[in-house]
C-alpha positions in Angstrom: 59.7 5.7 19.7 56.0 6.3 20.4 53.4 3.9 19.1 51.1 5.1 16.3 47.3 4.6 17.0 45.8 3.0 14.0 42.1 3.1 13.3 40.5 0.2 11.5 38.2 1.1 8.8 34.7 -0.3 9.1 34.0 -3.1 6.7 30.5 -2.7 5.3 28.1 -5.6 5.7 26.7 -5.8 2.2 24.3 -8.6 3.1 22.7 -6.5 5.9 22.5 -3.4 3.8 20.9 -5.3 1.1 18.4 -6.7 3.6 17.6 -3.2 4.8 17.1 -2.0 1.1 14.8 -4.9 0.2 12.6 -4.4 3.3 12.3 -0.6 2.6 11.6 -1.2 -1.0 8.7 -3.4 0.1 7.6 -1.4 3.1 8.8 2.1 2.7 6.8 3.2 5.8 9.0 1.1 8.0 11.8 3.7 7.6 10.3 5.7 10.5 10.8 2.6 12.9 14.4 2.1 11.7 15.1 5.8 12.1 13.8 5.7 15.6 15.8 2.6 16.5 19.0 4.5 15.1 18.3 7.5 17.1 17.6 5.6 20.4 20.9 3.7 19.9 23.0 6.7 19.3 21.5 8.5 22.4 21.9 5.4 24.6 25.2 3.6 24.1 25.0 -0.1 25.3 26.0 -0.7 28.9 26.6 -4.3 28.2 25.8 -7.0 25.6 22.3 -7.4 26.9 21.4 -3.8 26.8 19.0 -2.5 24.1 15.7 -1.1 23.5 12.1 -2.3 23.9 9.4 -2.1 21.4 7.7 0.8 23.4 10.9 2.7 23.4 11.0 2.8 19.6 7.2 2.8 19.1 7.3 -0.2 16.9 5.0 -3.1 17.1 6.5 -6.5 18.2 5.1 -8.1 15.0 7.2 -5.7 12.9 10.3 -6.3 15.1 9.9 -9.9 14.6 9.9 -9.5 10.8 12.9 -7.4 11.0 14.6 -10.1 13.1 13.7 -12.7 10.4 15.4 -10.4 7.9 18.5 -10.3 10.0 18.1 -6.4 10.6 17.3 -6.7 14.2 18.8 -9.2 16.9 17.5 -9.9 20.3 19.8 -8.8 23.1 17.8 -10.3 25.9 14.5 -12.0 26.6 12.6 -13.0 29.6 8.9 -13.9 30.4 8.0 -10.3 31.0 10.2 -8.4 28.6 12.3 -8.6 25.4 15.2 -6.3 24.6 16.5 -5.8 21.0 19.3 -4.1 19.0 20.0 -3.3 15.5 22.2 -6.0 13.9 24.3 -3.2 12.5 23.5 0.3 13.1 25.8 2.0 10.8 25.0 -0.5 8.0 21.4 0.4 8.5 22.2 4.1 8.3 24.3 3.6 5.1 21.5 1.6 3.4 18.9 4.3 4.3 21.3 6.8 2.7 21.6 4.7 -0.3 18.0 4.3 -0.8 17.6 8.2 -0.7 20.2 8.6 -3.4 18.8 6.0 -5.6 17.3 7.4 -8.7 13.6 6.9 -9.6 13.8 6.9 -13.3 12.0 3.5 -13.3 8.8 5.3 -12.3 8.8 8.0 -14.7 8.8 5.7 -17.7 5.8 3.6 -16.4 2.2 4.4 -17.7 -1.1 2.9 -16.7 -1.2 0.8 -20.0 2.3 -0.9 -18.9 0.7 -2.2 -15.7 -0.5 -5.6 -14.6 1.5 -7.7 -17.1 2.0 -10.4 -14.4 -1.6 -10.5 -13.5 -3.5 -13.5 -14.8 -7.1 -13.0 -15.6 -9.3 -10.3 -13.9 -9.5 -8.3 -17.1 -12.4 -6.3 -16.1 -10.8 -5.3 -12.8 -7.5 -4.2 -14.7 -9.5 -2.1 -17.2 -11.5 -0.3 -14.4 -8.1 0.4 -12.7 -6.6 1.9 -15.8 -9.7 4.1 -16.3 -9.4 5.2 -12.7 -5.8 6.0 -13.0 -6.3 8.1 -16.2 -9.9 9.8 -15.4 -9.6 13.6 -15.3 -10.8 13.9 -11.7 -9.7 11.7 -8.9 -11.2 8.2 -8.7 -10.5 6.1 -5.6 -10.7 2.2 -6.0 -11.0 -0.6 -3.3 -9.8 -4.0 -4.3 -11.7 -6.6 -2.2 -10.5 -10.4 -2.0 -8.8 -13.2 -0.1 -5.3 -12.6 1.3 -2.5 -12.5 -1.1 -4.5 -12.8 -4.2 -3.9 -10.7 -7.4 -5.0 -7.5 -5.7 -1.5 -7.5 -4.0 0.1 -7.8 -7.4 -2.0 -5.0 -8.9 -1.3 -2.6 -6.0 2.4 -3.4 -6.2 2.3 -2.4 -9.9 0.4 0.8 -9.3 3.1 2.0 -6.8 5.6 1.9 -9.8 3.9 5.0 -11.2 5.4 8.4 -10.8 4.0 10.2 -7.9 2.9 7.1 -6.1 3.4 6.3 -2.4 2.9 2.8 -1.0 1.8 2.1 2.6 0.6 -1.0 4.6 -2.5 -0.6 6.6 -1.3 -2.5 9.7 1.7 -0.2 9.9 0.2 3.1 9.0 -0.5 5.7 11.6 -2.6 9.0 11.2 0.5 11.3 12.0 2.7 9.4 9.6 0.1 9.4 6.9 -0.6 13.1 7.3 3.2 14.0 7.4 3.8 12.1 4.3 0.9 13.8 2.4 2.0 17.3 3.4 5.7 16.7 2.6 5.4 14.5 -0.5 2.1 15.5 -2.0 1.6 12.1 -3.9 -0.8 12.0 -6.8 -1.4 8.3 -6.0 -1.7 6.8 -2.6 -1.5 3.0 -2.3 -2.7 1.3 0.9 -2.6 -2.5 1.0 -4.5 -4.2 3.8 -6.5 -1.0 4.6 -8.8 -3.1 6.6 -6.0 -3.6 9.3 -5.7 0.1 9.8 -6.9 1.4 13.2 -10.0 3.5 12.5 -8.7 6.8 14.2 -5.8 6.5 11.7 -8.1 6.4 8.7 -9.9 9.8 9.4 -7.3 11.8 7.2 -8.6 9.8 4.2 -12.0 11.2 4.5 -11.1 14.8 3.6 -8.3 13.8 1.1 -10.9 11.6 -0.8 -13.7 14.0 -0.6 -12.2 17.3 -1.4 -8.4 16.7 -1.5 -7.6 18.8 1.7 -5.1 17.6 4.2 -4.5 19.5 7.4 -2.1 19.4 10.4 -2.0 21.5 13.6 1.4 21.7 15.2 2.5 24.1 18.0 -0.6 26.4 17.3 0.2 26.6 13.6 -2.0 24.9 11.0 -0.4 23.4 7.8 -2.9 22.9 5.0 -2.4 21.7 1.4 -4.8 21.0 -1.4 -4.2 17.7 -3.3 -5.6 15.7 -6.2 -4.5 12.4 -4.9 -6.1 9.1 -6.1 -6.4 6.4 -3.3 -6.0 2.7 -4.3 -6.5 0.3 -1.4 -6.7 -3.5 -0.9 -8.8 -5.3 1.8 -9.5 -8.8 2.8 -12.7 -8.0 4.8 -14.5 -4.8 4.2 -17.3 -5.6 6.7 -15.8 -3.6 9.5 -15.0 -0.5 7.4 -18.7 -0.6 6.0 -20.1 -0.7 9.4 -17.9 1.4 11.5 -16.7 4.1 9.0 -19.3 4.0 6.2 -18.3 7.5 5.1 -14.8 6.1 4.1 -16.5 3.0 2.5 -18.7 5.2 0.3 -15.8 7.0 -1.2 -14.4 4.0 -2.9 -15.4 2.3 -6.0 -15.3 -1.4 -4.9 -13.8 -4.2 -7.1 -13.9 -7.8 -6.2 -10.8 -9.9 -6.8 -11.2 -13.6 -6.5 -8.6 -16.0 -5.4 -6.5 -17.7 -7.9 -6.7 -21.3 -8.7 -3.5 -23.5 -7.7 -2.5 -23.7 -11.4 -2.9 -19.8 -11.8 -0.9 -19.1 -8.8 1.9 -21.2 -9.9 2.0 -19.7 -13.3 2.0 -16.1 -11.8 4.6 -16.7 -9.3 6.9 -18.2 -11.9 6.6 -15.0 -13.9 7.3 -12.9 -10.8 10.3 -14.8 -9.9 11.7 -14.6 -13.3 11.0 -11.0 -14.1 11.5 -9.4 -10.6 13.8 -11.8 -8.8 16.2 -12.9 -11.4 15.6 -16.6 -11.4 15.7 -18.8 -14.4 12.4 -20.3 -15.7 13.1 -24.0 -14.3 14.2 -22.7 -10.9 11.3 -20.3 -10.7 8.8 -23.0 -11.6 10.3 -25.4 -8.9 10.1 -22.8 -6.1 6.5 -21.8 -7.3 5.4 -25.3 -7.2 6.9 -26.0 -3.8 5.6 -22.7 -2.3 2.0 -23.5 -3.5 2.0 -26.5 -1.3 2.0 -24.3 1.8 0.6 -20.9 0.9 -1.4 -19.0 -1.7 -0.2 -15.6 -0.3 1.8 -13.8 -3.1 3.6 -11.6 -0.7 4.6 -14.6 1.4 5.8 -16.4 -1.7 7.9 -13.5 -2.8 9.7 -13.3 0.6 10.1 -17.0 0.7 12.0 -17.0 -2.7 14.1 -14.0 -1.7 15.3 -15.9 1.4 16.1 -19.0 -0.7 17.9 -16.8 -3.4 20.2 -15.1 -0.8 23.0 -13.5 -2.3 23.2 -15.3 -5.6 20.4 -17.2 -7.5 22.9 -19.3 -9.3 24.0 -21.1 -6.1 20.6 -22.6 -5.3 20.7 -26.3 -5.2 17.5 -27.6 -6.7 17.5 -30.7 -4.4 17.6 -28.4 -1.3 14.5 -26.3 -2.5 11.7 -28.5 -1.1 13.3 -28.6 2.4 14.0 -24.9 2.5 10.6 -24.0 1.3 9.1 -26.3 4.0 11.2 -24.6 6.7 10.5 -20.9 5.5 6.7 -21.2 4.8 4.1 -21.2 7.4 2.0 -24.2 6.8 -0.9 -22.7 9.2 -1.3 -19.8 6.8 -3.8 -20.3 4.0 -2.9 -24.0 3.7 -3.5 -25.6 0.2 -4.6 -29.3 0.3 -4.1 -30.8 -3.2 -6.3 -33.6 -4.4 
């Protein structure tokens, strides 16, 4: 009697898929990197367990790859003094997560209005008022939030991206071709760019025509694509000196708004509310984590990522006694250290 070949069904790695979804919700522009990693691996089956791709082969900066490793999405297959080789932790799970993200409904954006924004932002009332005016003005107005790393400007930009028609990018990972392609294909009414001061200057040039007259063009294979948009640009920067000096035309197109750093007590209050409303923590656990994180960093983005790694799969399984040790291991003490009196 002939043996029957049985094919085992693949068991989805839900934790990995959730990690991919979380990363792409925060950094949607990173999908281009994951897409290229997937394509490379499909075209180059591994020869052995040390085989994989380099950062140059998938056109992804090592700093981004390291962050994906930290989230468990990418693994290091081989490393030496001269080269590191990587591989996706789960190619099919990564593909599934990207597919799930594409199918997710976006009703949450359609019901949000400018008046609903900035509920988590403590203080800065005039800045919030100006941003709402810029969002509702008849003609496009562009605003640049300037302040220390991880201040309320990050929260305000993250809130603006909730609006219908908004696209969110991070300057350090934004390229000219990627930006132009997105503008032509999605035609957003709002473009949010955090850390715009970390963009390469050559990658900023598409913003000049977009912000001045709304024109976006791309030349491909002798054919020119052109579209007229009414996109408002909202950006955040830690240091605007280089933009002002090297690209004054772009600098002049923004209405500048200074956002001072939070005090320690304000930071804890804000993060507690963020953890409760956005991360599903109870008030006591949210306050505990916020207090512990504030000992190491005043960066709101880092504080959010730290809480998510502590939460893991289930907020209810966190042991309060382990929180101080977990925060100490996850935070980077050398980044924006806070010395308490």
